C-alpha positions in Angstrom: -1.5 10.6 20.1 0.9 9.2 17.5 3.1 10.4 14.8 2.4 9.2 11.2 3.8 9.4 7.5 1.4 8.7 5.0 1.4 8.2 1.2 -2.1 8.9 -0.6 -3.5 7.6 -3.8 -0.2 5.8 -5.1 -1.2 4.4 -8.3 0.7 0.9 -9.3 -0.1 -1.6 -12.1 -0.7 -4.9 -11.0 -2.0 -8.5 -12.3 -4.6 -9.3 -10.0 -7.9 -10.9 -10.3 -10.0 -14.2 -10.1 -11.4 -14.3 -13.7 -9.3 -14.5 -16.9 -10.4 -11.4 -18.3 -9.0 -9.5 -15.2 -5.6 -11.1 -15.3 -5.4 -10.7 -18.9 -4.4 -7.0 -18.5 -2.4 -5.2 -15.9 -5.1 -3.1 -13.6 -4.4 0.1 -11.9 -4.4 -0.3 -8.0 -4.5 2.6 -5.9 -2.9 2.4 -2.6 -3.1 4.7 0.5 -0.5 3.7 3.4 -0.6 5.4 6.9 2.3 4.5 9.1 2.7 5.2 12.7 6.1 6.1 13.4 8.3 8.0 16.0 9.0 11.4 14.4 10.6 13.0 17.5 14.4 12.4 16.7 13.8 13.2 12.8 12.1 16.5 13.9 14.7 17.5 16.7 17.5 17.0 14.3 16.0 17.9 11.0 17.5 14.6 9.8 16.0 12.3 6.9 18.2 9.5 8.0 16.1 9.5 11.5 13.0 8.8 9.7 11.4 6.8 6.8 12.1 8.4 3.4 8.8 8.5 1.5 10.4 7.6 -1.9 11.8 4.5 -0.2 8.4 3.4 0.8 7.0 4.1 -2.7 9.9 2.3 -4.4 9.3 -0.8 -2.2 5.4 -0.8 -2.6 5.6 -0.8 -6.4 8.4 -3.5 -6.2 6.1 -6.0 -4.0 3.2 -5.3 -5.9 4.9 -5.6 -9.4 6.3 -9.0 -8.3 3.1 -10.3 -7.0 0.5 -12.1 -8.8 -2.5 -12.5 -6.1 -6.1 -13.5 -7.2 -7.5 -11.5 -4.1 -6.6 -7.9 -3.3 -7.2 -9.0 0.4 -4.3 -11.5 0.0 -2.1 -8.8 -1.5 -3.0 -6.1 1.2 -1.8 -8.7 3.9 1.1 -9.6 2.1 2.0 -5.9 1.5 1.2 -4.9 5.3 3.7 -7.7 6.3 6.5 -6.6 4.1 6.1 -2.9 5.2 6.4 -4.2 8.8 9.3 -6.0 8.2 11.1 -3.5 6.2 10.5 -0.1 8.1 10.6 0.8 11.6 6.7 1.2 12.3 4.6 0.5 15.3 1.1 0.4 13.5 0.2 0.6 9.6 -3.3 1.3 7.8 -3.4 0.2 4.4 -5.9 0.4 1.6 -6.0 -0.9 -1.8 -8.8 0.0 -4.2 -9.4 -1.1 -7.7 -11.9 -0.3 -10.2 -13.6 -3.6 -11.4 -14.0 -4.2 -15.1 -17.3 -6.1 -14.5 -19.1 -3.5 -12.2 -19.3 -0.4 -14.3 -22.0 0.8 -11.9 -19.3 1.3 -8.9 -17.8 4.3 -9.9 -15.0 4.9 -7.3 -13.9 1.5 -7.1 -14.0 -1.6 -4.7 -11.3 -2.3 -2.0 -9.9 -3.4 1.4 -8.6 -1.8 4.3 -5.8 -3.7 6.5 -4.7 -2.2 10.0 -2.0 -3.8 12.3 -0.5 -2.5 15.4 
């Protein structure tokens, strides 16, 4: 069994999409991040400096997404996972990105991707 930190339903505005109608306006992406990390030292010492600060992850995700202009959420998700793996001491990650497409009003809760890396 592994320890993990997670962030659920982080809403981030992004310029993403294939069609001009999508790219013309910012869309809200909903991002979930589950990171496998070793929490033993942080828990034993009750010390934030021995773990990953949630606020730092949130700020970094917003920074990476805001600086991007991918057409596909698949591309953005793979890029974001790679950035998080390089920035934070994680051993595995599961990231999902969801958006509500303007051209599929019958899809109530959105469409998206899930990327998992060890």
